[in-house]
PyMOL CGO cylinders between C-alpha atoms (Angstrom):
from pymol import cmd
from pymol.cgo import CYLINDER

trace = [
    CYLINDER, -0.19, -6.72, 5.28, 2.13, -4.00, 6.62, 0.3, 1, 1, 1, 1, 1, 1,
    CYLINDER, 2.13, -4.00, 6.62, 2.88, -0.40, 5.03, 0.3, 1, 1, 1, 1, 1, 1,
    CYLINDER, 2.88, -0.40, 5.03, 6.09, -1.40, 4.75, 0.3, 1, 1, 1, 1, 1, 1,
    CYLINDER, 6.09, -1.40, 4.75, 5.39, -4.47, 2.59, 0.3, 1, 1, 1, 1, 1, 1,
    CYLINDER, 5.39, -4.47, 2.59, 3.17, -2.15, 0.32, 0.3, 1, 1, 1, 1, 1, 1,
    CYLINDER, 3.17, -2.15, 0.32, 6.35, 0.45, -0.27, 0.3, 1, 1, 1, 1, 1, 1,
    CYLINDER, 6.35, 0.45, -0.27, 5.59, 2.80, 2.84, 0.3, 1, 1, 1, 1, 1, 1,
    CYLINDER, 5.59, 2.80, 2.84, 8.30, 3.12, 5.67, 0.3, 1, 1, 1, 1, 1, 1,
    CYLINDER, 8.30, 3.12, 5.67, 6.38, 1.82, 8.62, 0.3, 1, 1, 1, 1, 1, 1,
    CYLINDER, 6.38, 1.82, 8.62, 4.93, -1.25, 10.30, 0.3, 1, 1, 1, 1, 1, 1,
    CYLINDER, 4.93, -1.25, 10.30, 1.31, 0.14, 10.25, 0.3, 1, 1, 1, 1, 1, 1,
    CYLINDER, 1.31, 0.14, 10.25, -0.78, -3.10, 9.52, 0.3, 1, 1, 1, 1, 1, 1,
    CYLINDER, -0.78, -3.10, 9.52, -3.79, -3.05, 6.92, 0.3, 1, 1, 1, 1, 1, 1,
    CYLINDER, -3.79, -3.05, 6.92, -6.66, -6.41, 7.48, 0.3, 1, 1, 1, 1, 1, 1,
    CYLINDER, -6.66, -6.41, 7.48, -8.92, -6.54, 4.36, 0.3, 1, 1, 1, 1, 1, 1,
    CYLINDER, -8.92, -6.54, 4.36, -10.53, -9.58, 2.61, 0.3, 1, 1, 1, 1, 1, 1,
    CYLINDER, -10.53, -9.58, 2.61, -8.77, -8.52, -0.70, 0.3, 1, 1, 1, 1, 1, 1,
    CYLINDER, -8.77, -8.52, -0.70, -5.85, -6.63, -1.89, 0.3, 1, 1, 1, 1, 1, 1,
    CYLINDER, -5.85, -6.63, -1.89, -7.76, -3.98, -2.77, 0.3, 1, 1, 1, 1, 1, 1,
    CYLINDER, -7.76, -3.98, -2.77, -8.96, -3.72, 0.22, 0.3, 1, 1, 1, 1, 1, 1,
    CYLINDER, -8.96, -3.72, 0.22, -5.00, -3.59, 1.73, 0.3, 1, 1, 1, 1, 1, 1,
    CYLINDER, -5.00, -3.59, 1.73, -4.10, -1.06, -1.28, 0.3, 1, 1, 1, 1, 1, 1,
    CYLINDER, -4.10, -1.06, -1.28, -6.80, 1.39, -0.27, 0.3, 1, 1, 1, 1, 1, 1,
    CYLINDER, -6.80, 1.39, -0.27, -6.15, 1.29, 3.17, 0.3, 1, 1, 1, 1, 1, 1,
    CYLINDER, -6.15, 1.29, 3.17, -2.54, 2.01, 2.69, 0.3, 1, 1, 1, 1, 1, 1,
    CYLINDER, -2.54, 2.01, 2.69, -3.28, 4.75, 0.27, 0.3, 1, 1, 1, 1, 1, 1,
    CYLINDER, -3.28, 4.75, 0.27, -5.69, 6.53, 2.82, 0.3, 1, 1, 1, 1, 1, 1,
    CYLINDER, -5.69, 6.53, 2.82, -2.99, 6.02, 5.69, 0.3, 1, 1, 1, 1, 1, 1,
    CYLINDER, -2.99, 6.02, 5.69, 0.12, 7.66, 3.49, 0.3, 1, 1, 1, 1, 1, 1,
    CYLINDER, 0.12, 7.66, 3.49, -2.35, 10.41, 2.39, 0.3, 1, 1, 1, 1, 1, 1,
    CYLINDER, -2.35, 10.41, 2.39, -3.44, 11.26, 6.22, 0.3, 1, 1, 1, 1, 1, 1,
    CYLINDER, -3.44, 11.26, 6.22, -0.11, 10.55, 7.45, 0.3, 1, 1, 1, 1, 1, 1,
    CYLINDER, -0.11, 10.55, 7.45, 1.83, 12.99, 4.82, 0.3, 1, 1, 1, 1, 1, 1,
    CYLINDER, 1.83, 12.99, 4.82, -0.90, 15.77, 5.46, 0.3, 1, 1, 1, 1, 1, 1,
    CYLINDER, -0.90, 15.77, 5.46, -0.27, 15.35, 8.96, 0.3, 1, 1, 1, 1, 1, 1,
    CYLINDER, -0.27, 15.35, 8.96, 3.16, 16.36, 8.84, 0.3, 1, 1, 1, 1, 1, 1,
    CYLINDER, 3.16, 16.36, 8.84, 4.77, 12.88, 8.40, 0.3, 1, 1, 1, 1, 1, 1,
    CYLINDER, 4.77, 12.88, 8.40, 7.87, 13.45, 6.51, 0.3, 1, 1, 1, 1, 1, 1,
    CYLINDER, 7.87, 13.45, 6.51, 8.59, 9.85, 6.50, 0.3, 1, 1, 1, 1, 1, 1,
    CYLINDER, 8.59, 9.85, 6.50, 5.78, 9.21, 4.75, 0.3, 1, 1, 1, 1, 1, 1,
    CYLINDER, 5.78, 9.21, 4.75, 5.82, 12.01, 1.86, 0.3, 1, 1, 1, 1, 1, 1,
    CYLINDER, 5.82, 12.01, 1.86, 7.87, 10.16, -0.13, 0.3, 1, 1, 1, 1, 1, 1,
    CYLINDER, 7.87, 10.16, -0.13, 5.66, 6.76, -0.78, 0.3, 1, 1, 1, 1, 1, 1,
    CYLINDER, 5.66, 6.76, -0.78, 2.93, 9.14, -1.11, 0.3, 1, 1, 1, 1, 1, 1,
    CYLINDER, 2.93, 9.14, -1.11, 4.23, 11.07, -4.26, 0.3, 1, 1, 1, 1, 1, 1,
    CYLINDER, 4.23, 11.07, -4.26, 4.95, 7.62, -5.08, 0.3, 1, 1, 1, 1, 1, 1,
    CYLINDER, 4.95, 7.62, -5.08, 1.22, 6.35, -4.76, 0.3, 1, 1, 1, 1, 1, 1,
    CYLINDER, 1.22, 6.35, -4.76, -0.26, 9.54, -6.17, 0.3, 1, 1, 1, 1, 1, 1,
    CYLINDER, -0.26, 9.54, -6.17, 2.14, 9.08, -9.84, 0.3, 1, 1, 1, 1, 1, 1,
    CYLINDER, 2.14, 9.08, -9.84, 1.74, 5.07, -9.58, 0.3, 1, 1, 1, 1, 1, 1,
    CYLINDER, 1.74, 5.07, -9.58, -0.53, 5.23, -12.60, 0.3, 1, 1, 1, 1, 1, 1,
    CYLINDER, -0.53, 5.23, -12.60, 1.20, 7.66, -14.69, 0.3, 1, 1, 1, 1, 1, 1,
    CYLINDER, 1.20, 7.66, -14.69, 3.06, 4.51, -16.09, 0.3, 1, 1, 1, 1, 1, 1,
    CYLINDER, 3.06, 4.51, -16.09, 0.48, 2.11, -16.69, 0.3, 1, 1, 1, 1, 1, 1,
    CYLINDER, 0.48, 2.11, -16.69, 2.94, -0.96, -17.22, 0.3, 1, 1, 1, 1, 1, 1,
    CYLINDER, 2.94, -0.96, -17.22, 5.21, -0.26, -13.90, 0.3, 1, 1, 1, 1, 1, 1,
    CYLINDER, 5.21, -0.26, -13.90, 2.16, 0.76, -12.40, 0.3, 1, 1, 1, 1, 1, 1,
    CYLINDER, 2.16, 0.76, -12.40, 0.38, -2.81, -13.36, 0.3, 1, 1, 1, 1, 1, 1,
    CYLINDER, 0.38, -2.81, -13.36, 3.70, -4.59, -12.50, 0.3, 1, 1, 1, 1, 1, 1,
    CYLINDER, 3.70, -4.59, -12.50, 2.96, -3.31, -8.62, 0.3, 1, 1, 1, 1, 1, 1,
    CYLINDER, 2.96, -3.31, -8.62, -0.16, -4.21, -8.44, 0.3, 1, 1, 1, 1, 1, 1,
    CYLINDER, -0.16, -4.21, -8.44, 0.26, -7.74, -9.87, 0.3, 1, 1, 1, 1, 1, 1,
    CYLINDER, 0.26, -7.74, -9.87, 2.92, -8.30, -6.79, 0.3, 1, 1, 1, 1, 1, 1,
    CYLINDER, 2.92, -8.30, -6.79, 1.13, -6.86, -4.44, 0.3, 1, 1, 1, 1, 1, 1,
    CYLINDER, 1.13, -6.86, -4.44, -2.02, -9.34, -5.48, 0.3, 1, 1, 1, 1, 1, 1,
    CYLINDER, -2.02, -9.34, -5.48, 0.30, -12.21, -5.21, 0.3, 1, 1, 1, 1, 1, 1,
    CYLINDER, 0.30, -12.21, -5.21, 2.35, -11.13, -2.26, 0.3, 1, 1, 1, 1, 1, 1,
    CYLINDER, 2.35, -11.13, -2.26, -1.69, -10.71, -0.53, 0.3, 1, 1, 1, 1, 1, 1,
    CYLINDER, -1.69, -10.71, -0.53, -2.74, -14.38, -2.02, 0.3, 1, 1, 1, 1, 1, 1,
    CYLINDER, -2.74, -14.38, -2.02, 0.52, -15.92, -0.51, 0.3, 1, 1, 1, 1, 1, 1,
    CYLINDER, 0.52, -15.92, -0.51, -0.54, -14.72, 3.11, 0.3, 1, 1, 1, 1, 1, 1,
    CYLINDER, -0.54, -14.72, 3.11, -2.15, -17.16, 5.61, 0.3, 1, 1, 1, 1, 1, 1,
    CYLINDER, -2.15, -17.16, 5.61, -5.62, -16.84, 6.00, 0.3, 1, 1, 1, 1, 1, 1,
    CYLINDER, -5.62, -16.84, 6.00, -7.03, -15.21, 9.24, 0.3, 1, 1, 1, 1, 1, 1,
    CYLINDER, -7.03, -15.21, 9.24, -10.20, -16.21, 11.05, 0.3, 1, 1, 1, 1, 1, 1,
    CYLINDER, -10.20, -16.21, 11.05, -11.99, -13.71, 12.11, 0.3, 1, 1, 1, 1, 1, 1,
]
cmd.load_cgo(trace, "trace")
């Protein structure tokens, strides 16, 4: 999945065995980009930090990402 598919501003790709792996990779990416001065990632980073302040909305986002991840074709390694 890409940063954009997860709500971010770019097409950085993330790979992982689970949706949680992908989410964690994007969280690190957003944090590092925002801290590094990439202003385009700041809004998504702020959204990520606030995601669980509203648990119902956060769970909706999380379930949507898990559903999108499950629909992806398997990639052989």
